[in-house]
VOGU-3710 file (C-alpha; in Angstrom, 3 decimals, decimal comma):
1> mnprlpaals> 21,435/0,306/6,813  19,881/3,469/6,002  22,358/6,060/7,697  19,289/8,639/7,886  16,964/6,462/9,803  17,277/6,429/13,943  17,936/3,294/15,188  14,591/2,853/17,131  12,966/3,198/13,133  15,278/0,745/11,287
11> rnlrlpaica> 15,261/-2,214/13,783  14,153/-5,073/12,053  12,845/-2,974/9,622  12,360/-5,641/6,666  10,960/-3,241/4,097  11,737/0,746/4,293  7,706/1,639/4,700  5,215/2,726/7,168  2,010/0,923/7,168  0,465/4,576/7,351
21> pmflvsgpdl> -2,415/5,520/10,083  -5,597/5,585/8,723  -8,708/7,353/10,273  -11,206/4,269/10,757  -9,325/1,610/9,607  -5,962/0,976/11,432  -6,166/-0,505/14,733  -4,333/-2,931/16,946  -4,711/-5,721/15,065  -3,505/-4,156/12,212
31> viaacksgmi> -0,274/-2,227/14,212  0,667/-5,724/15,491  0,502/-7,691/11,981  2,774/-4,954/10,173  5,643/-4,618/13,083  5,844/-8,745/13,224  6,285/-8,727/9,279  9,043/-6,478/9,138  7,297/-3,131/8,617  5,911/0,102/11,069
41> gafpapncrt> 3,022/-0,282/11,923  1,261/2,911/12,986  -2,713/4,243/14,103  -4,463/7,312/14,907  -5,396/8,172/18,218  -8,757/9,427/17,544  -9,447/5,689/16,206  -10,396/5,409/19,625  -13,378/7,344/21,295  -12,326/7,349/24,606
51> ieeleawmvr> -8,787/7,981/26,051  -9,591/4,434/28,180  -10,113/2,750/25,000  -6,742/4,471/23,543  -4,890/3,007/26,537  -5,866/-0,723/25,910  -4,834/-0,195/22,700  -1,162/0,847/23,361  -1,243/-1,798/26,832  -1,715/-4,510/23,665
61> ittelgpqda> 0,244/-3,372/21,047  3,294/-2,695/23,764  2,769/-6,197/25,067  2,257/-8,284/21,795  5,109/-6,650/19,802  8,733/-7,677/21,172  12,406/-7,026/20,377  12,375/-9,257/16,953  9,329/-7,029/15,554  9,581/-3,428/13,927
71> awafnmvths> 8,771/-0,389/15,310  4,969/1,044/15,985  4,185/4,857/15,330  1,418/6,707/17,674  -0,117/9,390/14,924  -1,746/12,562/16,797  -3,746/15,480/16,453  -1,388/18,678/17,483  -3,785/21,017/16,481  -4,529/24,078/19,098
81> syprfdaele> -8,727/22,559/18,660  -8,173/19,278/19,633  -8,823/18,657/23,788  -7,193/15,075/23,939  -3,989/16,501/23,585  -2,899/16,374/27,189  -3,753/13,092/28,305  -2,657/11,561/25,167  0,753/12,835/25,868  0,597/11,574/29,245
91> liatykpplv> -0,165/7,994/27,430  2,904/8,703/25,141  5,109/9,052/28,019  3,633/6,048/29,506  4,021/3,678/26,681  6,546/5,263/24,649  6,051/4,487/20,898  9,096/4,100/19,271  7,645/7,274/16,363  5,160/9,536/17,205
101> italggpqrv> 3,704/11,449/13,818  2,022/14,798/14,429  -0,633/15,824/12,011  -2,675/18,939/11,667  -0,546/21,247/13,601  3,042/21,643/14,731  5,315/19,227/16,641  6,992/20,898/18,916  4,154/20,507/21,641  5,381/16,513/21,596
111> ietvhayggv> 9,148/16,780/21,011  10,130/17,167/24,904  8,120/14,382/25,704  9,193/11,519/22,820  12,972/12,366/23,065  12,959/12,090/26,643  12,331/8,287/26,415  14,511/8,129/22,678  11,754/8,189/20,172  11,462/10,042/17,342
121> vmadvnsiaf> 9,112/12,945/15,857  8,252/12,849/12,502  5,705/15,802/11,172  3,048/14,869/8,954  3,342/18,175/6,224  1,437/19,036/2,581  3,404/21,912/1,259  6,907/22,814/0,992  5,790/25,691/3,716  4,678/23,541/6,366
131> arkavaagad> 7,855/21,453/5,818  10,546/24,056/6,984  8,116/25,316/9,782  8,332/21,583/11,119  11,821/21,522/10,826  12,462/25,249/12,124  10,144/23,573/15,820  12,435/20,653/15,881  10,834/17,882/14,100  12,916/14,470/13,750
141> gltlvcagag> 11,545/13,834/10,331  9,060/14,910/8,083  6,245/12,797/6,260  5,337/14,188/3,081  1,755/14,209/1,913  1,797/13,966/-1,434  -0,996/14,464/-4,447  -2,732/10,805/-4,701  -2,405/10,147/-0,807  -5,783/8,675/0,814
151> ghtgalgnta> -7,556/10,852/3,709  -6,183/14,334/4,057  -4,010/14,698/0,494  -1,292/17,124/-0,626  -0,756/18,833/-3,873  2,208/18,321/-5,216  3,695/15,220/-6,656  6,036/13,339/-4,923  9,221/13,635/-7,488  9,290/17,509/-6,603
161> fiaavrdffd> 8,006/17,095/-3,113  11,026/15,064/-2,038  13,826/17,268/-4,495  12,748/20,490/-2,660  12,672/19,335/0,719  16,126/17,763/0,376  17,160/20,970/-0,936  16,910/22,572/2,840  16,452/18,836/5,238  18,503/15,754/5,144
171> gpvavgggis> 17,024/14,017/8,186  14,370/11,014/7,859  11,946/11,612/5,102  8,692/9,511/4,804  6,688/10,283/1,304  3,273/8,972/0,701  0,523/9,218/-2,184  -0,752/6,649/-4,710  1,964/4,261/-3,042  0,651/0,497/-2,990
181> tgrgiaavet> 3,702/-1,060/-4,759  6,690/-2,803/-3,770  7,945/-0,742/-7,070  6,568/2,160/-5,607  8,440/2,106/-2,515  11,401/1,442/-4,707  10,797/4,210/-6,652  10,618/7,057/-4,165  13,782/5,808/-2,266  15,631/6,503/-5,281
191> mgadlanlgt> 14,546/9,690/-5,437  15,309/10,527/-2,211  13,356/9,237/0,390  14,017/6,553/3,720  10,473/5,122/4,085  7,372/5,118/1,646  3,691/5,708/3,857  1,353/2,864/2,326  -2,341/3,761/3,464  -4,860/2,385/0,694
201> afiaadesla> -2,749/-0,936/0,435  -4,316/-2,062/3,454  -7,727/-0,624/3,737  -9,013/-4,003/2,672  -6,365/-6,197/4,519  -8,183/-8,771/6,866  -6,909/-6,732/10,187  -8,457/-3,708/9,329  -11,075/-2,164/10,999  -12,667/-1,183/7,594
211> qadykdmvve> -16,432/-1,863/7,394  -17,050/-5,169/4,808  -18,811/-2,721/2,281  -15,527/-0,409/2,384  -13,400/-3,237/2,232  -14,954/-4,222/-1,142  -15,504/-0,602/-2,328  -11,622/-0,477/-2,241  -11,313/-3,841/-3,825  -13,454/-2,690/-7,101
221> atasdvvisa> -12,244/0,391/-7,250  -9,665/2,372/-9,701  -7,682/5,408/-9,406  -10,594/6,929/-11,794  -12,780/6,680/-8,695  -10,993/8,845/-6,240  -12,271/12,238/-5,871  -10,529/15,314/-3,896  -12,699/17,809/-2,351  -12,603/19,762/1,141
231> svtgvpaswl> -16,581/19,656/1,193  -16,282/16,951/3,829  -13,946/18,007/6,948  -13,003/21,370/5,604  -9,432/20,180/4,367  -8,694/18,823/0,924  -8,778/14,834/0,681  -9,263/11,874/-1,456  -12,818/10,125/-1,436  -14,253/7,331/-3,101
241> rqsleragld> -17,116/8,348/-5,690  -19,321/5,794/-5,114  -19,117/6,293/-1,340  -20,143/9,830/-2,286  -22,681/8,558/-4,405  -24,361/6,464/-1,962  -24,379/9,601/0,570  -26,644/10,960/-1,836  -24,035/13,302/-2,990  -23,092/14,187/-6,702
251> pdnlpaaqav> -19,260/13,497/-6,638  -18,958/16,496/-9,731  -21,075/18,803/-7,870  -19,940/18,906/-4,130  -21,029/21,369/-1,374  -18,610/24,375/-0,134  -15,871/23,336/2,222  -17,208/23,190/5,619  -15,310/24,941/8,669  -11,928/22,787/10,212
261> nfshggepqk> -12,579/21,813/13,309  -10,884/19,392/15,717  -12,644/19,456/18,516  -14,651/16,258/18,482  -11,990/14,746/20,099  -11,929/11,115/19,791  -15,264/11,296/18,629  -15,523/10,536/14,537  -16,957/13,659/12,386  -19,671/11,900/10,589
271> gwkdiwsagq> -18,440/12,696/7,391  -15,479/10,572/8,183  -18,176/7,659/9,129  -20,418/7,820/6,682  -18,105/8,301/2,846  -14,760/6,696/2,563  -11,455/7,354/1,528  -9,050/6,069/-0,696  -5,994/7,201/-2,414  -4,893/6,755/-6,095
281> gvgavtaiep> -2,674/3,362/-5,531  -6,075/1,659/-4,760  -6,465/0,013/-8,282  -3,246/-2,025/-7,081  -5,926/-3,735/-4,442  -7,457/-6,453/-6,047  -8,231/-8,964/-2,757  -9,518/-9,038/0,932  -5,959/-10,701/2,532  -4,060/-10,735/5,761
291> aariiarlqd> -1,569/-7,813/6,002  1,377/-10,342/6,322  0,388/-11,556/2,560  0,324/-7,934/1,583  4,132/-7,065/2,754  5,256/-10,571/1,495  4,219/-9,170/-1,760  5,599/-5,693/-1,434  8,686/-7,108/-0,306  9,040/-9,383/-3,404
301> eyqaanarhg> 8,215/-6,478/-5,560  10,330/-4,195/-3,859  13,735/-6,451/-4,507  12,529/-7,900/-8,227  12,738/-3,136/-8,397  15,995/-2,880/-6,658  17,169/-5,704/-8,697  16,568/-4,657/-12,212  17,397/-0,765/-11,300  20,729/-2,405/-10,228
311> amntpskmla> 21,012/-4,485/-13,551  19,966/-1,335/-15,611  23,002/0,494/-14,236  25,662/-1,903/-15,385  27,912/-0,727/-17,405  26,872/-2,987/-20,478  23,126/-2,181/-19,637  24,215/1,974/-19,337  26,542/1,808/-22,844  23,851/0,121/-24,639
//
């Protein structure tokens, strides 16, 4: 049992990982499948176009998950321009997600509500400066968005980012960026993380909301097909080269970044609907398959990596 993980997150956790909240990909089917397989399942609120649809998702998740399942997580935008914040906060108070992940804004606006029912708040951060701000604002934990992450990405490699954060924070840390295998989960855990954040590995899951063409593109892609650009949303993000080309764009000569604006609420921005994202771990995705099968494979790889690591650190191995 990891002492840094609160009981709300460690219950029934068979793999120290989060099935990351992905825009236009994560829905209740994927969340429920992940939680029932022993992994934290998460979805982002903007995947629901209306607050009524969002509540229906939360009703279904809380109804279908039981005390034998892992925790679920709600990912919400806390940017000042996001108009649905108050309504979503009311739903949080009602349906009590064990984990709330804040993004594109500070965590302080949700802490009191989440702590009132015993939940945990983790803040998405993509720089050391933002990590310090989130800790100062009272976040219980951090999700480090590192280089190689799908969607909105970071610039720091996971080794450097984890080490820097551990200099000033000893609470729960999740790490995302290029992790699509159980070996990757074991690696970031060894570096000092408590959870790995895996998104790309689940884009092609049967339970994913991704379009069939999107799933096929992810299965066929490799890390060299990932292009980093702020031109689509105004924030640096990872995009599939083939998707950019299909949209009539030159991946090697993309337009200037647009202004950042999240005033669309639950309505997806056009760029996110027409252009598809994936992280640098995309090469590990080789088939469209059930989430349970993906997680079982991750568990096998994770256990094998830990067994090998243990064997390599026995006295005979260290002296060899």
